[in-house]
C-alpha positions in Angstrom: 12.4 10.9 -15.9 9.6 13.2 -17.3 9.2 11.0 -20.3 8.4 8.0 -18.0 5.3 9.8 -16.6 2.0 9.3 -18.3 0.2 12.2 -16.7 0.5 14.7 -13.8 -2.1 14.2 -11.0 -1.0 17.0 -8.7 1.4 19.7 -9.8 3.6 21.7 -7.3 1.0 24.4 -6.8 -1.8 21.8 -6.1 0.5 19.9 -3.7 1.2 23.1 -1.7 -2.5 23.9 -1.5 -3.3 20.4 -0.2 -0.4 20.4 2.3 -1.4 23.9 3.5 -5.0 22.8 4.1 -3.8 19.8 6.1 -1.5 22.0 8.1 -4.3 24.3 9.0 -6.6 21.5 10.1 -3.8 19.8 12.2 -2.8 23.1 13.8 -6.5 23.7 14.9 -6.9 20.2 16.2 -3.6 20.1 18.2 -3.7 23.5 20.0 -2.4 22.9 23.5 -1.5 19.3 22.8 1.9 17.5 22.9 2.2 16.8 19.2 4.7 14.3 17.9 4.8 13.7 14.2 6.0 10.2 13.3 7.1 10.1 9.7 7.2 6.8 7.8 10.3 6.7 5.6 11.2 6.9 2.9 8.1 8.1 1.0 6.9 10.7 3.4 10.1 12.8 3.8 9.1 15.5 1.3 5.5 15.7 2.5 6.6 15.9 6.2 9.1 18.7 5.4 6.3 20.8 3.8 3.6 19.7 6.3 5.7 20.8 9.3 6.2 24.2 7.8 2.4 24.4 7.4 1.8 23.5 11.1 1.6 26.5 13.4 1.6 24.7 16.8 4.7 23.4 18.6 5.6 19.9 17.5 8.4 17.3 17.5 9.3 14.9 14.8 10.7 11.3 14.7 10.9 8.7 12.0 10.3 5.0 11.4 11.5 3.1 8.3 9.3 0.2 7.4 9.6 -2.5 4.8 6.5 -4.1 3.4 6.7 -4.0 -0.4 8.4 -6.2 -3.1 8.5 -4.1 -6.3 4.9 -2.8 -6.8 3.1 -5.4 -4.5 2.8 -5.6 -0.8 4.9 -8.5 0.5 2.4 -9.4 3.3 5.2 -9.1 5.8 5.9 -5.8 7.6 9.3 -5.2 9.2 10.6 -2.2 11.2 14.0 -1.3 9.7 14.4 1.8 11.9 12.4 2.5 15.0 11.7 5.7 16.8 14.5 7.3 18.8 12.4 8.5 21.7 9.5 7.0 23.8 6.1 8.2 22.8 4.2 7.8 26.1 2.1 10.8 26.8 2.5 12.3 23.3 -0.3 13.0 20.9 1.1 11.0 18.0 0.3 11.9 14.4 1.6 9.2 11.9 2.4 10.8 8.6 2.4 8.6 5.5 2.8 9.4 1.8 0.1 7.0 0.7 -2.5 4.8 2.3 -2.8 1.8 0.1 -3.6 -1.7 1.4 -3.5 -0.5 5.0 -1.4 -3.4 6.1 1.7 -1.4 7.0 -0.4 1.3 8.9 -2.3 -1.5 10.7 1.0 -2.9 11.9 2.4 0.5 12.9 -0.8 1.5 14.8 -0.8 -1.8 16.8 2.9 -1.3 17.6 2.6 2.3 18.6 -0.6 1.9 20.6 1.3 -0.5 22.8 3.7 2.3 23.7 0.9 4.3 25.5 0.7 7.6 23.6 -1.9 10.1 24.8 -3.6 9.8 21.4 -2.8 8.5 17.9 -4.1 9.6 14.5 -3.1 9.2 10.9 -2.4 11.8 8.2 -1.9 10.6 4.7 -1.1 12.8 1.7 -2.9 10.3 -0.6 -5.5 7.7 0.0 -6.1 4.8 -2.4 -9.2 3.1 -0.9 -9.7 0.7 -3.8 -6.6 -1.3 -2.6 -7.6 -1.4 1.1 -7.1 -4.9 2.7 -7.1 -3.7 6.3 -9.6 -1.7 8.4 -7.4 1.5 8.6 -8.9 4.9 8.0 -7.0 8.2 8.0 -8.0 11.1 10.2 -6.5 13.6 7.7 -6.4 12.9 4.0 -4.9 15.2 1.3 -6.5 13.6 -1.7 -8.1 10.4 -2.9 -6.5 8.6 -5.8 -7.5 5.9 -8.2 -5.7 2.5 -8.3 -2.8 3.6 -10.6 0.9 3.5 -9.9 2.0 6.9 -8.9 5.4 8.5 -8.3 7.0 11.8 -7.4 7.1 14.1 -4.3 8.7 11.2 -2.3 6.8 8.3 -3.8 9.0 5.9 -5.8 9.2 3.0 -8.0 12.4 0.9 -7.2 13.8 4.0 -5.4 13.5 6.2 -8.5 11.2 9.2 -9.2 11.1 10.4 -5.6 12.7 13.7 -6.7 9.9 14.7 -9.1 8.4 17.9 -7.8 4.8 16.7 -8.7 2.8 13.5 -8.4 2.2 11.6 -11.6 1.2 8.3 -13.1 4.1 6.1 -14.2 3.7 4.7 -17.7 2.9 1.0 -17.5 5.8 0.1 -19.7 8.2 1.3 -17.0 6.7 -1.1 -14.3 8.0 -4.6 -14.1 5.2 -7.2 -13.9 
């Protein structure tokens, strides 16, 4: 797998620094609140595990699985493959995503979850790729901005591969189907 990666954008140490900083900010902002972290699967699972360890206020976690991509391109259609297990009414919801790209998926999730009457709703993304934004969605917490390149590792995948890389790197173009 390592030979498929062109360059490392964020190594393990840098990722932990980013996640720790996000955890500190979230902890300050959610003191005394009823925090429910909503993880968007599959890409966010590694980030959420580390982020929750960095958050020092009480919180709950639930997950949604969303389908919106065909290969490397957004399909234009968003489907909920797995919904939340519990009602979110009255919770201060923090949607946690691995990467904010086109914004289409998060736009759909926001609309869906707002209709369920949470006390508040915010977005935390490990990576933000604003060059690809097609929807007016902006994160409240961002780990890092990234250029428009295909990245993998630390939960991010290409065709379900590379999620287990301990860093985030750029996938070599020859490993990406057109």
